[in-house]
Each structure stands twice: as C-alpha cells, then as structure tokens.
C-alpha positions as CSV (number, residue, x, y, z in Angstrom):
1,M,-3.7,-0.3,21.8
2,D,-6.2,-2.5,20.2
3,A,-4.7,-4.8,17.6
4,M,-7.4,-3.6,15.1
5,T,-6.1,-0.1,15.2
6,D,-2.4,-0.9,15.3
7,D,-0.9,1.1,12.3
8,R,1.6,-1.6,11.8
9,N,-1.2,-3.9,10.6
10,R,-3.0,-1.3,8.5
11,P,-1.5,-0.4,5.1
12,A,-4.5,1.9,4.6
13,S,-7.2,3.1,7.0
14,T,-9.7,5.9,7.8
15,T,-8.6,8.9,9.8
16,D,-9.3,9.3,13.5
17,G,-11.9,11.9,12.6
18,E,-13.8,9.6,10.4
19,R,-13.5,6.8,13.0
20,S,-14.9,9.1,15.6
21,A,-18.1,9.7,13.6
22,F,-20.0,7.4,15.8
23,S,-20.3,6.7,19.5
24,R,-17.4,5.0,21.3
25,A,-19.9,2.9,23.4
26,T,-19.6,-0.9,23.5
27,V,-22.2,-3.1,22.0
28,T,-25.5,-2.6,24.0
29,R,-27.5,-5.8,24.3
30,P,-31.3,-5.3,23.9
31,Q,-33.5,-5.8,26.9
32,F,-36.6,-6.4,24.8
33,A,-37.7,-6.3,21.2
34,Q,-40.3,-4.4,19.2
35,S,-42.6,-6.0,16.6
36,A,-42.4,-4.7,13.0
37,A,-44.5,-5.9,10.1
38,I,-42.6,-7.6,7.3
39,P,-43.4,-5.9,3.9
40,R,-44.9,-8.2,1.2
41,L,-45.0,-7.9,-2.6
42,E,-46.7,-9.9,-5.3
43,L,-45.0,-9.9,-8.8
44,A,-46.9,-11.4,-11.7
45,V,-45.3,-11.7,-15.2
46,E,-47.6,-10.6,-18.0
47,R,-47.6,-11.0,-21.8
48,E,-47.7,-7.9,-24.0
49,D,-51.4,-8.2,-24.3
50,G,-51.7,-7.6,-20.5
51,R,-52.7,-11.2,-19.6
52,A,-50.8,-13.1,-17.0
53,D,-48.5,-15.9,-18.1
54,G,-49.1,-17.9,-15.0
55,R,-45.9,-17.0,-13.1
56,V,-46.5,-15.2,-9.8
57,V,-43.9,-14.7,-7.1
58,V,-44.6,-13.4,-3.6
59,V,-41.6,-11.9,-1.8
60,D,-41.5,-11.2,2.0
61,G,-39.0,-8.6,3.1
62,D,-37.8,-5.1,2.2
63,L,-35.7,-6.0,-0.9
64,C,-36.7,-7.8,-4.1
65,R,-34.3,-8.3,-7.1
66,I,-35.5,-8.9,-10.7
67,G,-33.3,-10.2,-13.6
68,S,-32.4,-13.1,-15.7
69,H,-29.8,-14.6,-13.3
70,P,-31.1,-17.5,-11.2
71,S,-30.2,-15.8,-8.0
72,N,-32.9,-13.1,-8.4
73,D,-36.2,-13.2,-6.5
74,L,-38.0,-13.0,-9.8
75,V,-36.2,-14.6,-12.7
76,L,-37.3,-13.5,-16.2
77,R,-36.5,-15.7,-19.2
78,D,-36.0,-12.8,-21.5
79,S,-32.8,-12.1,-23.6
80,A,-33.5,-8.4,-23.3
81,V,-33.4,-8.5,-19.5
82,S,-30.0,-8.0,-17.8
83,R,-28.6,-10.5,-15.3
84,F,-29.4,-8.1,-12.4
85,H,-31.9,-5.8,-14.0
86,C,-33.5,-3.8,-11.1
87,R,-34.3,-4.0,-7.4
88,L,-37.3,-3.0,-5.4
89,S,-36.6,-1.8,-1.9
90,R,-38.8,-0.5,0.9
91,G,-37.9,3.0,2.0
92,P,-39.2,4.9,5.0
93,D,-42.3,6.2,3.1
94,A,-42.6,4.1,-0.1
95,W,-41.4,1.3,-2.3
96,R,-38.5,2.4,-4.6
97,I,-37.3,0.9,-7.8
98,S,-33.7,1.2,-8.8
99,D,-32.3,0.2,-12.2
100,T,-29.0,-1.6,-11.6
101,G,-27.4,-0.6,-14.8
102,S,-29.5,-2.7,-17.1
103,L,-28.7,-2.6,-20.8
104,N,-32.3,-2.1,-22.0
105,G,-33.7,0.1,-19.2
106,T,-36.6,0.0,-16.8
107,S,-40.0,1.8,-17.3
108,V,-42.7,2.5,-14.8
109,G,-46.1,3.5,-16.3
110,G,-44.4,4.1,-19.7
111,V,-41.7,6.3,-18.2
112,R,-38.1,5.2,-18.2
113,V,-36.5,5.5,-14.8
114,R,-33.2,5.0,-13.0
115,E,-34.6,5.4,-9.5
116,A,-38.1,6.3,-8.5
117,D,-40.9,5.8,-5.9
118,L,-43.4,3.3,-7.1
119,P,-47.1,4.3,-7.4
120,M,-48.5,1.7,-5.1
121,P,-50.6,-0.3,-4.2
122,E,-50.3,-1.6,-7.8
123,C,-48.2,-0.7,-10.8
124,R,-46.7,-2.2,-14.0
125,L,-43.0,-2.4,-14.9
126,A,-41.5,-2.8,-18.3
127,L,-38.2,-4.7,-18.2
128,G,-36.6,-5.4,-21.6
129,S,-39.4,-7.2,-23.5
130,S,-41.2,-8.3,-20.3
131,L,-44.1,-6.8,-18.3
132,V,-44.4,-7.3,-14.5
133,R,-47.4,-6.3,-12.4
134,V,-46.3,-5.3,-8.9
135,R,-48.9,-5.3,-6.1
136,E,-48.3,-4.5,-2.4
137,L,-49.9,-7.1,-0.2
138,G,-50.8,-6.8,3.5
139,S,-48.2,-8.2,5.8
140,T,-48.9,-11.7,7.2
141,S,-46.1,-11.9,9.7
142,N,-44.0,-9.7,12.0
143,E,-40.3,-9.6,12.9
144,A,-38.9,-9.0,16.4
145,V,-36.5,-5.9,16.0
146,P,-34.2,-5.6,19.1
147,V,-34.2,-2.2,20.8
148,W,-30.5,-1.4,20.4
149,P,-29.4,2.2,20.9
150,S,-25.9,1.4,19.6
151,F,-23.6,-1.2,18.2
152,G,-20.0,-0.3,19.2
153,Q,-19.2,3.0,17.5
154,L,-22.5,2.9,15.6
155,A,-25.5,4.9,17.0
156,G,-29.1,5.2,16.0
157,T,-32.6,4.3,17.2
158,S,-34.4,4.2,13.9
159,L,-36.0,1.0,12.6
160,A,-33.4,0.8,9.8
161,M,-30.4,1.0,12.2
162,R,-31.9,-1.4,14.7
163,R,-32.4,-3.9,12.0
164,L,-28.8,-3.3,10.9
165,F,-27.5,-3.8,14.5
166,A,-29.4,-7.1,14.8
167,T,-27.9,-8.3,11.5
168,L,-24.4,-7.2,12.5
169,A,-24.7,-9.1,15.8
170,R,-25.5,-12.3,13.9
171,V,-22.9,-11.8,11.2
172,A,-20.2,-11.1,13.8
173,R,-20.6,-14.5,15.3
174,S,-19.8,-16.2,12.0
175,D,-16.6,-16.4,10.0
176,S,-18.2,-15.9,6.6
177,T,-17.1,-13.5,3.9
178,V,-19.1,-10.2,4.1
179,L,-19.9,-7.6,1.5
180,I,-20.8,-4.2,2.9
181,E,-22.7,-2.0,0.5
182,G,-23.5,1.7,1.2
183,E,-23.0,5.2,-0.1
184,S,-19.9,7.2,0.7
185,G,-20.0,8.6,4.2
186,T,-22.3,6.0,5.7
187,G,-19.5,4.4,7.9
188,K,-18.7,1.1,6.1
189,E,-15.2,0.8,7.5
190,I,-16.6,1.4,11.0
191,I,-19.1,-1.4,10.5
192,A,-16.2,-3.7,9.4
193,T,-14.2,-2.7,12.5
194,E,-17.2,-3.5,14.8
195,L,-17.7,-6.9,13.1
196,V,-14.1,-7.7,13.9
197,R,-14.3,-6.3,17.5
198,S,-17.5,-8.4,18.2
199,G,-16.3,-11.6,16.6
200,A,-13.9,-14.5,17.3
201,R,-11.0,-12.7,15.6
202,A,-11.1,-9.7,17.9
203,G,-7.5,-8.9,19.0
204,K,-6.1,-10.3,15.8
205,P,-4.7,-8.2,13.0
206,L,-7.2,-6.1,10.9
207,V,-5.5,-5.0,7.6
208,V,-7.3,-2.5,5.5
209,V,-6.5,-2.2,1.8
210,D,-8.1,0.7,-0.1
211,C,-8.4,-0.7,-3.6
212,G,-9.3,2.8,-5.0
213,A,-6.2,4.5,-3.6
214,I,-3.5,2.0,-4.9
215,S,-2.1,2.1,-8.4
216,P,-3.3,-0.8,-10.5
217,T,0.3,-1.8,-11.1
218,L,1.0,-2.1,-7.4
219,I,-2.2,-3.6,-6.0
220,E,-1.0,-7.2,-6.5
221,S,2.1,-6.5,-4.4
222,E,0.0,-4.7,-1.8
223,L,-2.3,-7.7,-1.4
224,Y,0.3,-10.6,-1.8
225,G,3.7,-9.1,-1.2
226,H,6.8,-9.7,-3.4
227,V,10.2,-11.2,-3.2
228,R,13.4,-9.3,-3.8
229,G,14.1,-8.6,-7.5
230,A,10.5,-9.4,-8.6
231,F,10.4,-6.0,-10.4
232,T,12.4,-2.8,-10.6
233,G,12.5,-1.3,-7.1
234,A,11.9,-4.5,-5.2
235,E,15.0,-4.3,-3.2
236,R,13.9,-6.7,-0.4
237,D,11.1,-9.2,0.4
238,R,7.8,-7.6,1.4
239,V,4.8,-9.2,3.2
240,G,1.4,-8.4,1.6
241,A,-1.9,-7.7,3.3
242,F,-3.1,-11.3,3.4
243,E,0.1,-12.5,5.1
244,A,0.1,-9.6,7.5
245,A,-3.5,-10.4,8.5
246,D,-2.9,-14.1,9.0
247,G,-5.2,-15.3,11.8
248,G,-7.2,-12.0,11.5
249,T,-9.2,-10.1,8.9
250,V,-8.6,-8.3,5.6
251,L,-10.9,-5.4,4.7
252,L,-10.9,-4.7,1.0
253,D,-12.3,-1.2,0.9
254,E,-13.8,0.1,-2.3
255,I,-13.6,-3.4,-3.9
256,G,-15.5,-2.1,-6.9
257,E,-12.4,-0.2,-7.9
258,M,-10.3,-3.4,-8.2
259,P,-8.9,-3.8,-11.8
260,L,-10.6,-6.5,-13.8
261,E,-7.3,-8.3,-14.5
262,M,-6.6,-8.6,-10.7
263,Q,-10.0,-10.2,-9.9
264,P,-9.3,-13.8,-11.0
265,K,-6.3,-14.0,-8.6
266,L,-8.4,-12.6,-5.7
267,L,-11.2,-15.2,-6.5
268,R,-8.7,-18.0,-6.3
269,T,-7.4,-16.7,-2.9
270,L,-11.0,-16.6,-1.6
271,E,-11.6,-20.2,-2.8
272,T,-8.3,-21.8,-1.6
273,R,-7.0,-19.4,1.1
274,E,-3.6,-19.6,-0.6
275,I,-1.4,-16.7,-1.7
276,R,1.8,-16.4,-3.7
277,R,4.0,-13.4,-3.6
278,V,4.9,-11.6,-6.8
279,G,8.0,-13.2,-8.3
280,D,7.8,-16.3,-6.0
281,N,6.9,-19.9,-7.0
282,R,5.9,-21.0,-3.6
283,T,2.3,-20.8,-2.3
284,R,1.5,-20.0,1.3
285,K,-1.6,-20.9,3.3
286,V,-3.3,-18.0,5.1
287,D,-6.1,-18.0,7.6
288,V,-8.0,-14.8,7.1
289,R,-11.6,-13.6,7.1
290,V,-12.4,-11.3,4.2
291,I,-14.7,-8.3,4.5
292,A,-15.3,-6.2,1.4
293,A,-16.9,-2.7,1.2
294,T,-18.1,-0.7,-1.7
295,N,-20.1,2.4,-2.5
296,R,-20.8,1.0,-6.0
297,R,-23.6,-1.3,-7.0
298,L,-21.6,-4.4,-7.9
299,E,-24.7,-5.8,-9.7
300,R,-24.4,-2.8,-12.0
301,E,-20.7,-3.5,-12.5
302,V,-21.4,-7.1,-13.4
303,N,-24.0,-6.1,-16.0
304,H,-21.4,-3.8,-17.7
305,G,-18.6,-6.4,-17.5
306,R,-16.5,-4.4,-15.1
307,F,-16.7,-6.9,-12.3
308,R,-16.6,-10.7,-12.4
309,E,-19.9,-12.4,-11.6
310,D,-18.2,-15.3,-9.9
311,L,-16.2,-13.0,-7.7
312,Y,-19.3,-11.0,-6.8
313,F,-21.0,-14.2,-5.5
314,R,-17.9,-15.3,-3.7
315,L,-17.8,-11.9,-1.8
316,S,-21.5,-11.6,-1.1
317,V,-21.9,-14.7,1.0
318,V,-23.4,-12.3,3.5
319,T,-24.4,-8.8,2.3
320,V,-24.9,-6.0,4.7
321,R,-26.6,-2.9,3.3
322,V,-26.1,0.3,5.1
323,P,-29.0,2.8,4.9
324,P,-28.2,6.3,3.8
325,L,-28.9,9.1,6.3
326,R,-31.9,10.4,4.3
327,D,-33.6,7.1,5.2
328,R,-33.1,7.6,8.9
329,L,-33.5,11.3,9.5
330,E,-34.9,10.6,13.0
331,D,-31.4,9.6,14.0
332,I,-30.1,13.1,13.5
333,P,-30.5,14.3,17.1
334,I,-28.7,11.3,18.6
335,L,-25.9,11.7,16.0
336,V,-25.5,15.4,16.8
337,N,-25.1,14.6,20.5
338,V,-22.6,11.8,19.7
339,F,-20.5,14.2,17.6
340,L,-20.6,16.9,20.3
341,K,-19.4,14.4,22.8
342,T,-16.6,13.2,20.5
343,M,-15.5,16.8,20.0
344,M,-15.6,17.4,23.8
345,A,-18.0,20.2,23.0
346,E,-21.1,19.0,24.8
347,E,-21.6,22.5,26.2
348,R,-22.4,23.7,22.7
349,A,-25.6,21.6,22.5
350,D,-27.5,24.9,23.0
351,L,-26.6,25.7,19.3
352,F,-28.8,22.8,18.1
353,T,-32.3,23.9,19.2
354,D,-35.5,22.0,18.3
355,Q,-36.0,24.3,15.3
356,V,-32.4,23.7,14.1
357,L,-32.9,19.9,14.3
358,A,-36.1,20.2,12.5
359,D,-34.4,22.1,9.7
360,L,-31.7,19.5,9.5
361,A,-34.3,16.8,9.1
362,R,-35.6,18.5,5.9
363,Y,-32.2,18.1,4.1
364,D,-31.2,15.0,2.1
365,W,-27.6,14.8,3.3
366,P,-25.9,13.4,0.1
367,G,-22.7,13.1,2.1
368,N,-24.5,11.1,4.7
369,V,-23.1,10.8,8.3
370,R,-19.7,12.2,7.3
371,E,-21.4,15.4,6.0
372,L,-23.5,15.8,9.2
373,R,-20.4,15.5,11.3
374,N,-18.5,18.1,9.3
375,Y,-21.6,20.4,9.6
376,V,-21.6,20.0,13.4
377,E,-17.9,20.6,13.7
378,R,-18.2,23.7,11.5
379,A,-21.0,25.0,13.8
380,V,-18.8,24.4,16.9
381,V,-15.7,26.1,15.4
382,L,-17.6,29.1,14.1
383,D,-20.0,29.2,17.1
384,V,-23.0,29.6,14.8
385,V,-25.3,27.0,13.3
386,P,-25.9,27.6,9.5
387,P,-29.6,27.4,8.9
388,A,-30.6,24.3,6.8
389,S,-32.3,25.2,3.5
390,T,-35.1,23.3,1.9
391,R,-34.9,19.5,1.4
392,G,-32.6,18.5,-1.3
393,S,-30.3,21.5,-1.3
394,A,-27.3,22.0,1.0
395,P,-27.4,23.8,4.4
396,A,-26.1,27.3,3.8
397,L,-25.1,30.4,5.7
398,D,-27.5,33.3,5.1
399,A,-26.1,36.8,4.6
400,Q,-26.8,38.0,8.2
401,H,-25.1,35.0,9.9
402,A,-22.2,34.8,7.5
403,G,-21.4,38.5,7.7
404,V,-21.5,38.8,3.9
405,N,-20.5,42.3,2.7
406,L,-21.8,42.7,-0.8
407,D,-19.7,45.9,-1.2
408,L,-16.7,43.6,-1.5
409,S,-15.8,41.6,-4.5
410,F,-16.3,37.8,-4.4
411,R,-12.5,37.2,-4.0
412,E,-12.1,39.8,-1.2
413,A,-15.2,38.5,0.6
414,K,-14.0,34.9,0.3
415,E,-10.5,35.7,1.6
416,R,-12.0,37.5,4.6
417,V,-14.2,34.5,5.5
418,V,-11.2,32.1,5.1
419,S,-9.0,34.4,7.2
420,D,-11.6,34.6,10.0
421,F,-12.0,30.8,10.0
422,E,-8.3,30.2,10.0
423,Q,-7.8,32.5,13.0
424,V,-10.6,31.0,15.0
425,Y,-9.6,27.4,14.2
426,V,-5.9,27.8,14.8
427,G,-6.6,29.6,18.1
428,A,-8.8,26.8,19.3
429,L,-6.3,24.2,18.1
430,L,-3.4,25.8,20.0
431,A,-5.6,26.1,23.1
432,W,-6.3,22.4,22.9
433,A,-2.6,21.5,22.4
434,E,-1.6,24.0,25.2
435,G,0.6,25.8,22.6
436,N,2.4,22.7,21.4
437,V,2.5,23.3,17.6
438,S,3.7,19.7,16.8
439,M,0.8,18.2,18.8
440,A,-1.6,20.7,17.2
441,A,-0.4,19.8,13.7
442,R,-0.9,16.1,14.3
443,K,-4.4,16.7,15.7
444,A,-5.4,18.8,12.6
445,G,-3.6,16.6,10.0
446,M,-1.6,19.7,8.9
447,D,2.0,20.3,8.0
448,R,3.8,21.7,11.0
449,M,5.7,24.4,9.2
450,Y,2.4,25.6,7.5
451,L,0.8,25.7,11.0
452,H,3.8,27.8,12.2
453,R,3.2,30.3,9.4
454,L,-0.5,30.6,10.3
455,V,0.5,31.2,14.0
456,Q,2.8,34.0,12.9
457,R,0.4,35.5,10.4
458,Y,-2.3,35.9,13.1
459,G,0.0,36.8,16.0
460,L,-1.1,33.8,18.1
461,K,0.9,32.4,21.0
462,A,2.7,29.0,20.8
463,K,5.3,27.4,23.0
464,G,8.7,28.7,22.2
465,S,7.4,31.9,20.4
466,R,8.7,35.2,21.6
C-alpha cells in the first residue's frame, strides 16, 4: 500500500469513491506543446471627473487583483477600497469580475455586482471612491501549453486543465507551501495527493486534517497532539498530525474553517517548523511540507477579519487555482469515460450518446466533477440516462423515463422510486460481492445490519441466507 493512502497516517481523508473521481493513470509527460496567447489588460486610474490621474498598469495573464494591499496588481491608495477588493479573471468566453468581499462594493457601469462578465473591450469600474478604466489589449506574447491528457488521477484535455497540469508539474518539484483554491467537488485533495506522489516526499506520510470537521476545542490537539493529563479525557500521550507527518506532508483541508484563535499558533509552526504538544513545555522540530486547500476565497475572509492576513501570505507561497467544471465543459466526455472505467462499467458507454453529452455540456454543474460522477453512477445503476435540462438548472428525469404515476400521492410515488432504487442497487451490490454482505457493506459504506434488512425486505440472496 502506498504510504500516502495508509490510514494509519491519515486522521481524516476523502472516501475511495471521491478518490476514484479521476483517472488512475500515472503522470503522462507531454511529447509537444501548443501555443496559446497570453491575455492582456490595461488598467488606468481615473479621477471623478473622468480624467486619468497618470497611473496605468498593464497586466499579462488570466488573473488581475485590485485593492489597497501592496500585493495587488493594481494598488489603489483609497481608504474606501478594501485590502483585496476584487479580481478580474479570464474565463472561457469573457473576462469576469468578482468582488472579494469588499466593504464598499464594486460597480460596473453604475451597477453594483458581486460577479459578472465584463462588457469588453473597454469598461469602467467603481471601487470605493476610485474609478478604474479597464481595456483589453491585444496579446503580444504566447505561452507553450504542454499537451497533457492526464496528471496522475486528474484527467482533461481543455486548455484550463493542461495549464493546471503544467503548473502542478513545476510545483511538485519544489518543497514550497501550497494553497489550493477551488469550489467544492473540483478535486482539491486529489491534486494535493498528486503533488505528493510526484514530488521528493513520495512514499513519506501524508496526513490529512479536515479543519471543518473537527471541533474548535479539539483542533489544537489534532494538529499538535497532547500529553497525558493535559485536559479531561487525555489519558495518554497522543501524537498530532505534524509529528505523524514528520518527513512527509500535512494537508490542511478546508483551511478557511480554522478558528481565528488557532491561526497564530499555525503561523508560528509554518515559520519555525516547531510544534509543542498541548500541556507540554518542550518544543519539537518537525520536517513537513504543508499543503492547504479551501473552497472559500481567503481574500474575502481577510477583508472581513475572519482570517489572518499574515497567515494567508504564509500559506499562499504558491497558489494553485482549480477551474470549476463549467469552465471546462469540453472535458465532460473524457471524464464520463474515466468514471465508467472506474466503475468497471465501460460496456454502458452506449448510454452516453453524442446527444446526451451535448445536453450535459449545457448544464453548469454547481457540484463540479463530484456531481458529474454521481450523475454517471446513477445512470449506470438505474440503466437510464436522465436528460439534462437547460443550462443553469439541474439534470432531471422526465415523467416518461422516471415512471412517474401522477395518480399516486407525492409520498407514495417517492417511496416507490426509493424502493425500486434500493432493490436494483442492493442486487447489483450483492452480485459484485458474490453474496458476501460484509464485503458489500464496506463497498457501499453502509451499516452491515441495515444491509441485511434490505436483503431480507426484497428477498435477495446472500451467503448464509436460507
């Protein structure tokens, strides 16, 4: 067993199902690269009378940050502008503006927005008491984007994913602290795992701490351990995540959920690589690489005082931004094939016709890759593909395919659908486990006795049943 998946070194981790959401292939090295134009923006600061004040910034790349903090691409000397006020990012079809929790808001063309496509090639932004004219310039340079079909368990041929794979290959060779930003369901923990697997600490412990799943009163003990008698219930010494990962990597998942009072201690650990168990006076040196992941915008949390600015910069030595599935819809066919292979259901590829795949590409997938995988699994289990509805609303079963009987009450119809699903799912599960209920329960993540009751309810056959 790989050390990175050894449960003894993982206080918290994703399930096997989530880990299987991408291809199991090893890193594929590119044979050649394609050339892609680098986006370019010009930002000019204006006075309230519309005249420029002389400050013009040209930004090359697909991300531009604006705010009063010196780390921004455009720094506004305006007391009404937040430290991290907004960001401009290049999407698949247009430039987008996202307000990162500013205190005084962001307006485009006199309309206050949280997130919107910019009316290019030129528009004006109102940020606090400042006006900024944004103009899209023609690209003057190109970047070589490697043609990578996969990076470990990650799969995709879109430009966004190939750029991500190239970034991950460079980051994996370093030992720097990494911050992975992305929406829920985009595969942040899988990316962290692949960074470890492709780096110098491969084969060393990978300890995952889910900061959002641990009680605030216990998170210090989870990270640093404790000595016997440190608090009520501490009956013996306990090693924390940093000690358990010595020589390897600690993944701080959902770092945005970490309590504010715990953040100074984490900051000191990142700076000194020293830890001290709860109730102990002795410090211990640890050699760990830290990777943090979050589905929150930490810049927004800093603006609102919920996350320390110094800790944010300490974590974001290298920032990896994972694109949501709606920004790479062209990857849906390859992801569907990957999921079918993972489920050992490649023969059901006939369910996903060209028309079905086209329907799926018209949906926004708010749950991202995890939602797509669940959709594919549901289609395989029920042996029918629910038709995708219009873009922006969830794929749904129509009355004909779902077997809806409107003569039944909602409760009766729902119970019938659930019953049919349970019978089909449990039958397929028992067939996979060759009638072994314990093995089947582990596969499905179910309580064994509950599975026994379902087997008896539907008259299915299991080993040892009469």
